N, C-alpha and C positions, 0 to 999 in steps of 0.2 A: 766471687772470691775463690780462687783455687786453694788447694791444700798446700800448706807450707812446711809440713811436718810428716815424715814417715815413722811410725812407731812399730817396733817389732817385738814379738815374743822371742825368747832366747833358745831354750832347749827344743830341738825338734823343728825349729824355724831357721835360725841363723847357724846353729851348730848341731852336730851329731855328737851328743854326749852320752849315748846309751852305754857305751863301753865302760866309762868311768862310773856311771850311776849303778851299773850292774855289779861291778867290783865292790863298790861301796856297800850296796845292799847286802851282798853275799858275805862281806866281812862282818857286818852287824848280825846277820843271821847265824853265822858261825859262833860269834860270841854268845849268842842265845841258844846254842845247841841245835840249830836248825840246818836242814840241808840247803845246798845252793840252788839257785833258780837259773835256767838257761837264759842267755841274752835276749832271745826272741820274745820270751814271755815277759821279761822286764820292760821291754820297749812299750808293751801294751799297758804297763802300770804307771808310766811316767806322765807328769803334767799337772799335778796338784801339790807339789812340794814334797819335802823329805818325809814328813810325818805320814802323809797319805801313801807314799811309796812303801814305807815300813809296814803300815797297816796291811797293804795288799800283799806284801811279801810274807808276812807272818800268816795271813789268812790262807795263803796258797801252800804253806808248809807245816800245817798242823793246828792252826787257830790263832786268832788275834785277841789279845786283852789290852786294855789301857796300860796296865803295869808293864807289859812286855814291850809296848811301843815305847814308853818312857825310858826303859832300860836300853833300848836299841838306838835311840836318837843320838846319844853322845858318840858311841863307837861309829855310827854312820857318818856323822858330821866331821869327826876328827879325821877319819880315813879319807873321806872326800876332800876335805880341805888340803890334806897332804898330797893328794894325787889328782887334783881337779882337772888338769889338762895332760894327763899321761897319754890318753887316747882321744881326747875331744878335739875335733877339728871343724872349721867352718864347712858347710856344705859347698859343693862345687859351684863356683860362680859367685859366691857371696862377696868376696873381697872386692872384685871388679865392679860388681853392681853397687855396692855401698859407695864406692869411689865416684862412680858416675852420677848417682843420685845427689851426692854432696856437691858434685861439680855443677849440677843444675841449680844450686842454691837452696836446696831442701835441707831442713833440719832432720836429724836422725836421732831416735830415742829408743830405749828398751823398756818394756813393761813385762815383768816376769814374776812368776810365783815362787822363784828361787829366792832364798834369803838374800838380802841386798849385799851383805858382805861377801858371800860366795859368788854372787853374780859379778860384783866389781873385781874380785880376784880373777875370776875366769876371763873377763873382758881384758883385763891388764895382761894376763899371761898369754893371751892371744894377740897382743900388740894393739889392742883397740882402746887404750886408756883415753886417747884424745879424739876418738872417732864419734862418740855420741854426745848430743847436747844435754841429755838427761838420762838417768837409769833409776827406775823404781822397782824395788823388790817386794817380796811378800810381807816384809816387816817394815816397809818405809811408811806405811800408813796404817791406821786401824782396820783397814778393809783391803781386799785384794780381789783380783779377777775371780769370778765374773762380775763383781761389783763394778758398775761402769765408772765410778769415781776413781778407781786405780788408773784407768785409761785417760780420763779427762785431766787428772792431776799430773800424769806424765806429760801430757801436752803443755799444760801450763808451765811445769818445771823446765821444759825445753824452750820456753819463750815463744811457742807457736800459738796460732789462732784456729787452724783447721787441719785435721789429721786424716790420714789413711793408715789403717791398721793391717799388719801382716802377721798371721799366726798359723797354727797347724791343728787346732783342736775344737771340740765343742765349746770348752770353756772360753776360748778366744772368740768364737762366734757369738756366743751369748753376750760377751762383754761389749763387742762392737755394736751388736744390735741394740742393747740397752743404751749405749752411749750415742747412738745414731751416727756412727762413723762408718764410712765405707770400708769393706773388708776384702782382703786377698788371702786366701788360704793356700798353702803348699800341700802337695799330695804326698810328699816324701817324709813327712814328720812321723809323729807318734800317735796319731788319731787311731782309736779302736773302731772307727766306723768310717764309711766313705765320706770324704770331706765334701764331695759334690752334693750331699743331701743337707748341708748345714747352712745353706742360704747366703753364701758368699757372693760378692759382686764378681769376683774372678777366682778361679782355681788354676794354679800353675804347677807344672811337673818339673820345671828346671828353674833355678833361681834367677837367671838372666831374663826369663820371661816376665819378671816383675816390672821391667822398664815399660813394655808396651801396655801392661795392665794399668800402671800408674798414669801413663799418657791417656788411656781411654777415660779413666775416672776424672782426670783433670779437664778433659774436653766436656765431660758431662757437667762438671761444676760450671764451666764457662757458659755452656748452653742454657743451664738453669738461671744463671745470673742474668743473661741476656733476656730470657723469657720474662723474668720478674720485672725487668726494667722496661719492657715493651709497653 
């Protein structure tokens, strides 16, 4: 049985949101009396949700305490929600690749550690409101990536039976491994380490390269099924 669903991480995989996340973090830091952080440094902090981003931003600008994080969460989220797609855009080739995958009859879904309301808002503002069969965010369940249930529940919500996961980070790699789901990692995302070291089935440097990667994994599924039936 081949995969019938392709599940994607959002930030750093489908979209380059670093500009808007940087602006939102720096707004919250300013409210807390901290200096701004340059965009390149913020890119290396993204991937574990708003609270973790704030923790890292505070640690880099003079020290983090739980009270400071709590004080910064609302300014961050309010600013981000008001400016969520000011600079965020799909990576090159994403639009056409999603259309081609859907044209092959594959279900498409998103599994992200962004709060679900913000993820849904961003997807809608990018014109993707009807593109995905399911979208689960950090607060859609009592658990989130790297807990494999976040991924398997996304598959279930999409109505699929077998998935391929596409991400950009160690968190995504650990999630796929624990869920026993084939993994494609993009090399242009927000990983702080070489994604080639994370055990993906395929690493792609351009989003359209996802199509042959998916084709290769599907052929492996077919060969495995044939071998099991021999």
